[in-house]
LOTORVO-453985 format. One record per residue (C-alpha): x, y, z; residue number from 1. Coordinates in steps of 0.25 Angstrom, whole numbers, always signed. Each point is the difference from the previous one (the first is absolute). Layout:
<atoms>
+-------+-------+-------+-----+
|     X |     Y |     Z |   i |
+-------+-------+-------+-----+
|     X |     Y |     Z | NUM |
...
+-------+-------+-------+-----+
</atoms>
This chain:
<atoms>
+-------+-------+-------+-----+
|     X |     Y |     Z |   i |
+-------+-------+-------+-----+
|    +0 |    +0 |    +0 |   1 |
|    +5 |   +14 |    -3 |   2 |
|    +3 |    +8 |   +12 |   3 |
|    -7 |   +13 |    +0 |   4 |
|    +6 |    +7 |   +11 |   5 |
|    +5 |   +12 |    -9 |   6 |
|   -15 |    +3 |    -3 |   7 |
|    -3 |    +2 |   +15 |   8 |
|   +11 |   +10 |    +4 |   9 |
|    -5 |   +13 |    +5 |  10 |
|    +1 |   +13 |    -8 |  11 |
|    +0 |   +14 |    +5 |  12 |
|    -1 |   +13 |    -7 |  13 |
|    -3 |   +14 |    +5 |  14 |
|    -8 |    -5 |   +12 |  15 |
|    -6 |   -12 |    -9 |  16 |
|    +3 |   -13 |    +8 |  17 |
|    -5 |   -12 |    -8 |  18 |
|    +1 |   -14 |    +6 |  19 |
|    +4 |    -6 |   -13 |  20 |
|    +3 |    +3 |   -15 |  21 |
|   -12 |    -4 |    -6 |  22 |
|   -10 |   +10 |    -6 |  23 |
|   -14 |    -2 |    -5 |  24 |
|    +1 |    +6 |   -14 |  25 |
|   -11 |   +10 |    -4 |  26 |
|   -11 |    -7 |    -8 |  27 |
|   -13 |    +6 |    -6 |  28 |
|   -12 |    -6 |    +5 |  29 |
|   -10 |   +10 |    -4 |  30 |
|   -11 |    -3 |   +10 |  31 |
|    -1 |   +13 |    +7 |  32 |
|   -15 |    +5 |    -1 |  33 |
|    +0 |   +14 |    -4 |  34 |
|   +15 |    +1 |    +1 |  35 |
|    -1 |    -2 |   +15 |  36 |
|    +7 |   -11 |    +7 |  37 |
|    -8 |    -7 |   +12 |  38 |
|    +0 |   -11 |    +9 |  39 |
|    +2 |   -11 |   -11 |  40 |
|   +14 |    +8 |    -4 |  41 |
|    +4 |    +1 |   +15 |  42 |
|    -3 |   -15 |    +3 |  43 |
|    +8 |    -3 |   -13 |  44 |
|   +12 |    +7 |    +4 |  45 |
|    -1 |    -4 |   +14 |  46 |
|    +1 |   -15 |    -3 |  47 |
|   +13 |    +3 |    -8 |  48 |
|    +6 |    +7 |   +12 |  49 |
|    -5 |   -12 |    +9 |  50 |
|    +7 |    -9 |   -10 |  51 |
|   +13 |    +6 |    +2 |  52 |
|    +3 |   +10 |   -11 |  53 |
|   +11 |   +10 |    +4 |  54 |
|    -6 |   +11 |    -8 |  55 |
|   -13 |    +1 |    -7 |  56 |
|    -2 |    +9 |   -12 |  57 |
|   -14 |    +3 |    -4 |  58 |
|    -6 |    -1 |   -13 |  59 |
|    +1 |   +13 |    -9 |  60 |
|    -8 |   +10 |    +6 |  61 |
|    -2 |   +13 |    -8 |  62 |
|    +4 |   +15 |    +2 |  63 |
|   -10 |   +11 |    -2 |  64 |
|    +0 |    +2 |   -15 |  65 |
|   -12 |    -1 |   -10 |  66 |
|    +1 |   -14 |    -6 |  67 |
|   +11 |    -4 |    +8 |  68 |
|    -5 |   -15 |    +1 |  69 |
|    -3 |   -10 |   -11 |  70 |
|   -10 |    -9 |    +7 |  71 |
|   -12 |    +4 |    +9 |  72 |
|    +4 |    -8 |   +12 |  73 |
|   +13 |    +5 |    +1 |  74 |
|    +1 |    +8 |   +14 |  75 |
|    +3 |   +15 |    +1 |  76 |
|   +10 |    +6 |    +9 |  77 |
|    -7 |   +13 |    +2 |  78 |
|   -13 |    +5 |    +5 |  79 |
|    -5 |    -2 |   +15 |  80 |
|    -8 |   -13 |    -3 |  81 |
|   +12 |    -7 |    -7 |  82 |
|   +10 |    +5 |   +10 |  83 |
|    -8 |    -5 |   +12 |  84 |
|    -1 |   -13 |    -7 |  85 |
|   +15 |    -1 |    -1 |  86 |
|    +1 |    +4 |   +15 |  87 |
|    -8 |   -12 |    +3 |  88 |
|   +10 |    -8 |    -9 |  89 |
|   +13 |    +4 |    +7 |  90 |
|    -7 |    -2 |   +14 |  91 |
|    -3 |   -14 |    -3 |  92 |
|   +13 |    -3 |    -6 |  93 |
|    +7 |    +6 |   +12 |  94 |
|    -9 |    -8 |   +10 |  95 |
|    +6 |   -12 |    -7 |  96 |
|   +14 |    +5 |    +2 |  97 |
|    +2 |    +3 |   -14 |  98 |
|    +6 |   +12 |    -8 |  99 |
|    -6 |    +6 |   -12 | 100 |
|    +1 |   +11 |   -10 | 101 |
|   -10 |    +5 |   -11 | 102 |
|    +5 |    -1 |   -15 | 103 |
|    -5 |   +13 |    -5 | 104 |
|    -2 |    +0 |   -15 | 105 |
|    -5 |    +7 |   -13 | 106 |
|    -4 |   -10 |   -11 | 107 |
|    +2 |   +11 |   -11 | 108 |
|    -6 |    -4 |   -13 | 109 |
|    +0 |   -15 |    +1 | 110 |
|   -13 |    -8 |    -1 | 111 |
|    -5 |   -11 |    +8 | 112 |
|   -12 |    -8 |    -6 | 113 |
|   -10 |    +8 |    -7 | 114 |
|    -3 |   +10 |   +11 | 115 |
|    +2 |   +15 |    -4 | 116 |
|    +1 |   +11 |   +11 | 117 |
|    -9 |   +12 |    -1 | 118 |
|   +12 |    +9 |    -2 | 119 |
|   +10 |    -2 |   -12 | 120 |
|   +13 |    -7 |    +5 | 121 |
|   +13 |    +8 |    -1 | 122 |
|   +14 |    -3 |    -2 | 123 |
|   +13 |    +7 |    -5 | 124 |
|    -3 |    +0 |   -14 | 125 |
|   -15 |    -5 |    -2 | 126 |
|    +6 |   -15 |    -3 | 127 |
|    -2 |   -13 |    +7 | 128 |
|   +11 |    -6 |    -8 | 129 |
|    +9 |    +4 |   -12 | 130 |
|    -9 |    +4 |   -11 | 131 |
|   -12 |    -3 |    +8 | 132 |
|    -8 |   +13 |    +4 | 133 |
|   -10 |    +0 |   +11 | 134 |
|    -4 |   +12 |    +9 | 135 |
|    +6 |   +13 |    +1 | 136 |
|   +15 |    +5 |    +2 | 137 |
|    +1 |    +7 |   +14 | 138 |
|    +2 |   +14 |    +1 | 139 |
|   +10 |    +7 |    +9 | 140 |
|   -12 |    +3 |   +10 | 141 |
|    -4 |   -15 |    -1 | 142 |
|   +15 |    -4 |    +3 | 143 |
|    +0 |   +10 |   +12 | 144 |
|   -13 |    -5 |    +6 | 145 |
|    +4 |   -15 |    -1 | 146 |
|   +14 |    +2 |    +7 | 147 |
|    -8 |    +7 |   +11 | 148 |
|   -10 |   -11 |    +0 | 149 |
|   +11 |   -10 |    +3 | 150 |
|    +6 |    +8 |   +11 | 151 |
|   -14 |    +1 |    +7 | 152 |
|    -2 |   -14 |    -1 | 153 |
|   +13 |    -3 |    +6 | 154 |
|    -2 |   +10 |   +12 | 155 |
|   -14 |    -7 |    +2 | 156 |
|    +7 |   -14 |    +1 | 157 |
|    +9 |    +6 |   +10 | 158 |
|   -11 |    +7 |    +8 | 159 |
|    -9 |   -13 |    +0 | 160 |
|   +12 |    -8 |    +6 | 161 |
|    +5 |    -8 |   -12 | 162 |
|   +14 |    -4 |    +2 | 163 |
|    +6 |    +3 |   -14 | 164 |
|    -6 |    +5 |   -13 | 165 |
|    +3 |    -5 |   -14 | 166 |
|    -1 |    +8 |   -13 | 167 |
|    -4 |    -9 |   -12 | 168 |
|    +9 |    +4 |   -11 | 169 |
|    +0 |   -13 |    -8 | 170 |
|    -7 |    -9 |   -10 | 171 |
|    -5 |   +11 |   -10 | 172 |
|    -8 |    +8 |    +9 | 173 |
|    +1 |   +15 |    +1 | 174 |
|   +14 |    +2 |    +6 | 175 |
|    +5 |   -11 |    -9 | 176 |
|    -6 |    +6 |   -13 | 177 |
|    +9 |   +12 |    +3 | 178 |
|   +12 |    -8 |    +2 | 179 |
|    -3 |    -8 |   -14 | 180 |
|    +5 |    +7 |   -12 | 181 |
|   -12 |    -7 |    -8 | 182 |
|   -10 |    +7 |    +8 | 183 |
|    +7 |   +13 |    +4 | 184 |
|    +1 |    +8 |   -13 | 185 |
|    +1 |   +14 |    +7 | 186 |
|    +9 |   +11 |    -4 | 187 |
|    -1 |    +7 |   +13 | 188 |
|    +7 |    -2 |   +13 | 189 |
|    -8 |   -12 |    +3 | 190 |
|    +5 |    -8 |   -12 | 191 |
|   +14 |    -1 |    -7 | 192 |
|    +9 |   -10 |    -7 | 193 |
|    +6 |    -6 |   +12 | 194 |
|    -5 |    -9 |   +11 | 195 |
|    +5 |   +11 |   +10 | 196 |
|    -9 |   +10 |    -7 | 197 |
|   -12 |    -7 |    +0 | 198 |
|    +2 |    -4 |   +15 | 199 |
|    -2 |   +15 |    +4 | 200 |
|   -15 |    -2 |    +3 | 201 |
|    +2 |   -12 |    +9 | 202 |
|   +12 |    +8 |    +7 | 203 |
|   -10 |   +12 |    +3 | 204 |
|   -10 |   -10 |    +6 | 205 |
|   +10 |    -6 |    +8 | 206 |
|    +5 |   +13 |    +5 | 207 |
|   -14 |    +6 |    +3 | 208 |
|    -3 |   -13 |    +7 | 209 |
|   +13 |    +0 |    +9 | 210 |
|    -3 |   +15 |    +3 | 211 |
|   -14 |    -5 |    +4 | 212 |
|    +4 |   -11 |    +9 | 213 |
|   +13 |    +5 |    +6 | 214 |
|   +13 |    -7 |    +0 | 215 |
|    -2 |   -11 |    +9 | 216 |
|   -12 |    -7 |    -6 | 217 |
|    +3 |   -11 |   -10 | 218 |
|    -3 |    +2 |   -15 | 219 |
|    +0 |   -12 |   -10 | 220 |
|    +0 |    +2 |   -15 | 221 |
|    -5 |   -12 |    -9 | 222 |
|    +7 |    +0 |   -13 | 223 |
|    +1 |   -10 |   -12 | 224 |
|    +6 |    -2 |   -13 | 225 |
|   -12 |    -7 |    -7 | 226 |
|   -13 |    +5 |    -2 | 227 |
|   -14 |    -6 |    -1 | 228 |
|    -1 |    +6 |   -14 | 229 |
|   +13 |    -7 |    -4 | 230 |
|    +7 |   -10 |    +9 | 231 |
|   +12 |    +0 |    -8 | 232 |
|    +3 |   +15 |    +2 | 233 |
|   +12 |    +5 |    +7 | 234 |
|    +2 |   +14 |    +5 | 235 |
|   +15 |    -2 |    +1 | 236 |
|   +10 |    -9 |    -7 | 237 |
|   +12 |    +2 |    +8 | 238 |
|    +4 |    +2 |   +15 | 239 |
|    +5 |   +14 |    -4 | 240 |
|   -14 |    +3 |    -5 | 241 |
|    -7 |    -6 |   +12 | 242 |
|    +8 |    +9 |    +9 | 243 |
|    -4 |   +12 |    -8 | 244 |
|   -14 |    -4 |    +3 | 245 |
|    +0 |    -4 |   +14 | 246 |
|   +11 |    +8 |    +7 | 247 |
|    -7 |   +13 |    -1 | 248 |
|   -13 |    -7 |    +5 | 249 |
|    +8 |    -5 |   +13 | 250 |
|    +6 |   +15 |    +1 | 251 |
|   -14 |    +6 |    -1 | 252 |
|    -4 |    -8 |   +13 | 253 |
|    -3 |   -15 |    -3 | 254 |
|    +4 |    -9 |   +12 | 255 |
|    -3 |   -13 |    -7 | 256 |
|    -1 |    -5 |   -15 | 257 |
|   -10 |   -11 |    -2 | 258 |
|    +5 |    -5 |   -13 | 259 |
|   -11 |    -8 |    -7 | 260 |
|    +4 |   -11 |   -10 | 261 |
|    -8 |   -12 |    -5 | 262 |
|   +10 |   -11 |    +5 | 263 |
|    +9 |    +4 |   +12 | 264 |
|   +10 |   -10 |    -4 | 265 |
|    +3 |    +6 |   -14 | 266 |
|   +13 |    +8 |    -1 | 267 |
|    -2 |   +15 |    -5 | 268 |
|   +12 |    +1 |    -8 | 269 |
|    +5 |   -14 |    -3 | 270 |
|    +9 |    +4 |   -11 | 271 |
|    +8 |    +7 |   +12 | 272 |
|    +0 |   -10 |   +11 | 273 |
|    -6 |   -13 |    -5 | 274 |
|   -14 |    -7 |    +1 | 275 |
|    +1 |    +0 |   +15 | 276 |
|    +5 |   +14 |    +1 | 277 |
|    -7 |   +11 |    +8 | 278 |
|   -15 |    +2 |    -3 | 279 |
|    -7 |   +13 |    -1 | 280 |
|    +0 |    +3 |   +15 | 281 |
|   +14 |    -4 |    +1 | 282 |
|    +5 |   +10 |   -10 | 283 |
|   -10 |   +11 |    +6 | 284 |
|    +7 |    -2 |   +13 | 285 |
|   +14 |    -1 |    -5 | 286 |
|    -2 |   +13 |    -9 | 287 |
|    -7 |    +8 |   +10 | 288 |
|    +4 |    -5 |   +14 | 289 |
|   -14 |    +0 |    +4 | 290 |
|    -7 |   -12 |    +7 | 291 |
|    -9 |    -8 |   -11 | 292 |
|   -12 |   -10 |    -1 | 293 |
|    +1 |   -10 |   -10 | 294 |
|   -13 |    -7 |    -5 | 295 |
|    -4 |    -9 |   -11 | 296 |
|    -8 |   -14 |    +0 | 297 |
|    +5 |    -4 |   +14 | 298 |
|    -9 |   -12 |    +4 | 299 |
|    -6 |    -2 |   -13 | 300 |
|    +9 |   -12 |    -6 | 301 |
|    -2 |   -13 |    +5 | 302 |
|   +15 |    -2 |    +2 | 303 |
|    -1 |   +11 |   +12 | 304 |
|    -9 |   -10 |    +8 | 305 |
|    +8 |   -11 |    -4 | 306 |
|   +13 |    +5 |    +6 | 307 |
|    -7 |    -2 |   +14 | 308 |
|    -2 |   -15 |    -3 | 309 |
|   +14 |    -2 |    -6 | 310 |
|    -6 |    -3 |   -13 | 311 |
|    +9 |    -1 |   -12 | 312 |
|   +15 |    +5 |    -2 | 313 |
|    -3 |   +12 |    -8 | 314 |
|    +3 |   +13 |    +7 | 315 |
|   -14 |    +6 |    +4 | 316 |
|    -5 |   +14 |    +0 | 317 |
|    +1 |    +0 |   +15 | 318 |
|   +14 |    -5 |    -1 | 319 |
|    +3 |   +12 |    -8 | 320 |
|    -8 |    +9 |    +9 | 321 |
|    +8 |    -4 |   +12 | 322 |
|   +13 |    +1 |    -7 | 323 |
|    -2 |   +14 |    -5 | 324 |
|    -5 |    +5 |   +13 | 325 |
|   +12 |    -6 |    +7 | 326 |
|    +9 |    +7 |    -9 | 327 |
|    -8 |   +13 |    +3 | 328 |
|    -3 |    +2 |   -14 | 329 |
|   -13 |    +7 |    +4 | 330 |
|    -6 |    +2 |   +14 | 331 |
|   -15 |    -4 |    -1 | 332 |
|    -8 |    -9 |    -8 | 333 |
|   -14 |    +2 |    -4 | 334 |
|   -10 |   -11 |    -2 | 335 |
|   -13 |    +2 |    -8 | 336 |
|   -10 |   -10 |    -4 | 337 |
|    +4 |   -11 |    +9 | 338 |
|    -5 |    +9 |   +12 | 339 |
|   -13 |    +1 |    -7 | 340 |
|    -3 |   -15 |    +1 | 341 |
|    +7 |    -1 |   +14 | 342 |
|    +0 |   +11 |   +10 | 343 |
|    +9 |    -9 |    +9 | 344 |
|   +10 |    -3 |   -11 | 345 |
|   +12 |    +7 |    +7 | 346 |
|    -2 |    -8 |   +13 | 347 |
|    -1 |   -13 |    -8 | 348 |
|   +13 |    +3 |    -7 | 349 |
|    +6 |    +4 |   +14 | 350 |
|    -4 |   -13 |    +6 | 351 |
|    +3 |    -8 |   -12 | 352 |
|   -14 |    -5 |    +0 | 353 |
|    +0 |    -6 |   -14 | 354 |
|   -13 |    -7 |    +2 | 355 |
|    -7 |   +13 |    +3 | 356 |
|    +6 |    +8 |   -12 | 357 |
|   -10 |    +5 |   -11 | 358 |
|    +4 |    +5 |   -13 | 359 |
|    -8 |   +11 |    -7 | 360 |
|   -14 |    -4 |    -5 | 361 |
|    -6 |   +10 |   -10 | 362 |
|   -14 |    -4 |    +6 | 363 |
|    +4 |    +8 |   +12 | 364 |
|    +0 |   +13 |    -7 | 365 |
|   -15 |    +0 |    +0 | 366 |
|    -1 |    +4 |   +15 | 367 |
|    +7 |    +8 |   +10 | 368 |
|    +3 |   -12 |   +11 | 369 |
+-------+-------+-------+-----+
</atoms>
C-alpha cells in the first residue's frame, strides 16, 4: 500500500492553518435557487469538512455584474440574501472543524446549455472563442466596475468569516478571456501582443482585492493553460513566457497559485525536463516562489484505488502524487469529482480503507448530497 503521510502534513500561511494538504476543488453544482445558497449547500460543504478535507473551495460564485453567471442555479456572492446564505455555509463548515474559501467568478461570454441571461454577456472583445462572436466588448466603465465587484466580493468573504478567497482566472471565463490572445483583441491598455500585457486586467483585480482584504488574508488565484473552448490551447509555450504571465500576478498580491491541468501527473514542458518533469503547479512554484495547488483527475482512475490494494506493478496516480508531494513540487493537491461521490474520501485515504473508497459516479451530479 502506498504511504500517504505526506498528504496529511499540516500547511500554514498567513494565519491559515490546514490539517492536511488536500483541497476540495471548486465544482459548479448550479443548485442555488434564485442564486441564494441555503441549508442544502451548508450541509453539502459541512459533510466534506467532517470527511477530513483540509481546505474547501466553494463552487464558483459570481460577482455583482450583469450576466456574470452562465446558469440560473449558480450562486451569487453579492446581495443581502445570498451573503446571508454564505454566512450559513461558512458557519456550518467551521462547526465541523473545516476551513473554507469562496471562489469568486465572472463567467464572461461562455455558454452553459441553452440558458440565456437577460442581459448581454460581456468579454474583452465580444468573443467567446477565436473568431466566435458573442455578446459585447467591455467598456472602460465595465472593466472598472468589474474590478471593483471582485474587490467587494473578497471583502465580503473576509467579513463573513471565510478563511481564504479564490479568484477564478482559468478555463476560458472572463479573466482568462483577457489572458487569451484568441479572445482579447483589444488595442488599448487591456490588450496587447504579450501575455504580460493581457494580464493587466487580472493584475488590477488582484491589486484591488488585496487592498480590500488587507495584507494578511490569504488570496488564491486559479489559472490554467487549457480552455473549455479548446482543451489544447496553451497560453504560454515556455517557462520564460510563463514567468511573464505569473510573476506579475504574484507581485500584485496573489499568495497561492491554483494551477489547473487536466491530469496532474503530466509534465508541463516535457521537452525540457522529460515526461516525468514538473507539472504546471511545479513550474508555477519554481518560477514565482509562491505556494501552489495542483489539480487534475485525482481519484478518477481505477489505478488510484488499486494502489491501496497493492494491485499491479505499474506506477499508479497515487504513487505519482505522493512522489511529487514528497519532492515538494507543489504544496497542496485539489480533489474534485471524487469528493462529490464520497464526502469521506479524505478520511478513507488516510485510513487506507480501500473497502470504503468510492470513485466518482456521474449519477451523483443529480443531487447535492
